[in-house]
Steps between C-alpha positions, in 0.01 A plus 500: 500500500612855431403738780457872452375811674364790298430836663340807350314815593227638278456869429269706723256542211482126426161338549576242772195288417612482136854407609371228734272360228796483258708324767221246561477430125878459480512260794216293352680481164822404675322216681364376167847522343644222719341309790817513714527881501434658841448875495350753740444873483489716811395861547697676775260603775685819593527611136217370280686613186784254575481136390725203558478181297668177608518214257636153464506410132549155354853498359400318181238767422709810572662513156175577318322680784600854403405447136140413588235755394363527855846588632568761233156655546534525878857633476394770254206599720713506815765720342232762425380493862825498699710785632813296423535168317421194713809364677557125479718330759598131475442308823634182656262312728630445850190344661136454411177332600479371142616145426869483403427379145320819403 
């Protein structure tokens, strides 16, 4: 599995409901892309314009993931909504409640 954290802050004028709907559509498309993907989106309570995504992506599906129409569409949308481009950070799992084979 490839683990990643993506953080971004949307502009003050961004419609948060529209952003959250786009995130929900993206996460649903990601789940349909490969059954082993695990992905969650969080909205920061203290700053509702800030979002953090944490994902574990099936290694064998990563190579074509970014070329998928749903990924390109969401990325294009997000870049129009964000103050700065989303920042992706690779992660290494230390411990989890998930089974070790995931």
